[in-house]
N, C-alpha and C positions, 0 to 999 in steps of 0.2 A: 503494500500500499504506500509506504514511504517512497519507494522507488518511483511508482507510478505518479505520485504528485510531484516528485523532483523532475521528471520528464516534462510534465506539463508546464512547470515553471520555468524550464529551459528553453521550452518552445516559445512562451510568452516574453522571455528576456531576449530570444533572438528577434522576435517581433518588434520590441521596443527599440533595440539599437538599430535595427533595419528599417525603422518606420519612416525616416525622411525620404529614403529611397523609394519605399512603397507608397507614401502619401502623395509626394510631389512628382512621381514618376519620372524623375530625371537621373539618368545614369552618365557618369563620366569615367574616364581612365584611359589608359594607352591603348588598350586593344578593345575598346568598346564597339568600334564598328565592326571588327572581325567577329567578336562575340554574337552581335546581333545577327549578322547575315548567315554565320555557321550555325546558329542555333535554328533559325528559321528553315534553312534547308536540311538540316538533320532531323528536325521534328517532322517535316513533310514527308521525308522518306521512311520514317517509323510508321507514320499513318499509312503509307502504302504497302507495309509489310516488309521493308528492308530492315532486318534487324541489326545490322552492322553496316551503316553507310560509309564504307570507304570512300566512294567517289561522290561528292556532291553534284548531283546533275543539273541542278537549276542555276549553278553560278556560271559566270561569265557569259551571260546571254544565252545559256543553253549549252555551252561548250563543257561546261563542267568543271570540277577541280578536285585534285587528288588530296584534299586537306587530311582526311583521316587515315592515309596511308602513312602519315609521319606524326600526327597530332594525336594525343591520347583521348580517347573518346569518353571516358566515364562521366566527367562533369556535364556533358552534354546531355547524356541520358536523364540527370537530375533535371537540368534546365528544361528538358522536353516534357516533363511530367505535367506542369500547368497548361502547356500547349495541348497535350493530349486529352486532358481533362475538359478544357474550356477552348475549343478549336478556334473560336473567333477573338481570342484574347489579344490585346496590344502586345506587340512584340516586346517593347521595353518593359511591359508589366511583366510579361512571361519571364524574362531575363531577371529581374529583380525578385520574383518569387522563386526561382531557382537558386539564387545566390542566398536568399533567406534560408531556404532548405539546407544548403551546404554549410552555412553557419551553424544552424539548429543541429544538423548531425554531427559536427565537430564537437558540439558541447554534450550532445548524448555519449559519443565515444569516450571523451576524457572522463565524464562521470563514471562510466562503466569501469574504466581503469582505476580511477581514484577509489572508486567504492571497495576495491579489494583491499586497500590500506587503510581507509578511514570510514567513519559513519557518514550518514547521508548529508548532514549540513555542511562540513568542511569538504565533502566530495562535490556538493552542489555549488559552493562558493568557488572552488578551484575551477569546476567547469565553465562557470561564468565568466571568470578572469581569462581563461584559455580562449573563449570564444572572441574576446575584445582586446587579445594581445596586439600591440602596435603594428607589427609586421603582418599579422594575420588579418586584422580587420582594417588598419589604416592604409598599409601599402598594397597588399594583394587585392583587397576589394576596391578600396576607394580610388587609389592612387592608378594602380597598374590594371586593375580588372583581369588579374591572372586568375582565372577560374581553376586551372590546373593545379597550382600551388594551394589554392583555396581548398580544393577537394581532398588533398594530401593530409590536411590537418585531421581528417576523418579517420584516417587508416593507421597514422604513427601511434596513437595511445592504444589502439586494438593490437597491434603487432607487439607492442610492449606487454601488453595484457597477456596475451597469447604465449610469449615468450617466458614470462614469470611463471605461468602455470606449466609449462613444459619441464622448466628446471626444478619445479616443485614436485615433479613425478605424477602430474596429472594429464589426463588426455587432451592434447592441444595441437597435434600436428596438422589436422585438417583446418581448423581456425586460422594459424599462423599461415599455412599455404594460401588459404583464400585471401586473406587480408593483404598479404604480400603482393599476390598477383593484382589486387586492385589498387595498391600502392603504384605499381608499374603502370596501370591503365589509366591513372590520373595525371601523372607527370614525371616523366623519367628524369630529369635533372635533380629535382629534390628527392627522387627515390633514391638516386645514386648517393646524395649526400647523407641521407637518413641512414642508408645501409651502413657507411662508415661508423656513424655513431651506434648504430644497432650492434655491430660486432664488438665494439668497445663495452657497451651495456651487456651483452651476453656473456663476455669473458669476465666481467664483474661477478654476474649472477653465479657462474659456475664456480668461481673461486670461492664465493661466500658460502655457497650450499655444498660445497665440495661435491659438485655434480657433473664432473667432467664426462661421465658416461652419457649425458644427454646430448652432448654436443653432436654426435651423428644424427639424432633425432632431429635437432635443429637444422642441420645441414640439409636432411632430406626434405624437411618442410619447405625451407627456402628454394630448394631445387624445383619442387613441385609447383611452387609459386611461380617462379620463372618460366616453367613449361606452360602452365596455365595462361600466362599473359602472351604466349608465343604468337597468338592470333594477331596481336598489335606489334609487338617488336620486331618480329621477323620481317614483315614487309617494310617497316620502318628502317631496319637495317640494310635491307638488301636493295631497296628502291631509293635509298637518299641521294644517289648520284643523278636521278632524274628530276630533283626538285631544285629550283633556282629560287632561292628565298628573297632576293632582290625585287623579283617581280610581284612579291606579295604585296609590297608597299607602293608599287607604281601606280600612278594615276594619270589619266590623259589630260 
């Protein structure tokens, strides 16, 4: 019961901090134009039954664009949710609602992780703080509109949660594999940086618990996660030579 109340409070807190963006329907940021046009085309293709729109057919006056051969797709699935529920929704409102969901989900994830160590109230306060950390909230959301990095704040606490469970001798390989694959599906550069920190964190866990025997289990879980994300990173890795990023910003 306390957990359910905490999740409701986190949802309302996310609504409060995102209220200016939702109320005034004004979005700004470095990547705002790309986010809007990619979201529109991604959602339209989902509506048509294309479950993984690698090629956005409606872009460039119908010639299409290979955006999701190299750009991680998970955040756009979340942003598509308001558009799928309300097909006639204004595009900027769809994006704003999707970003509100990403912020809220990051709070849920941190609360789930923190609840392993603390009671509900400290975990709730920590999750609220996590949602509005300066780089998370101000830089990624308001300044850069980097929804890939924004999405990865969901998976980092959950990966730590499952790593701790694993080194405590609990069943966690499946959860760790899935969350790590979704980390890669959200934003590869931040996934790489976090993986370095995760390696240090796991070393400390193994040393503290004298649980070196679980290192192979951890390695297997990460390997499975990488393989699960292969549907994204394999095309991104082997078709990169055909992508000319300078044309992404070109305008007539």
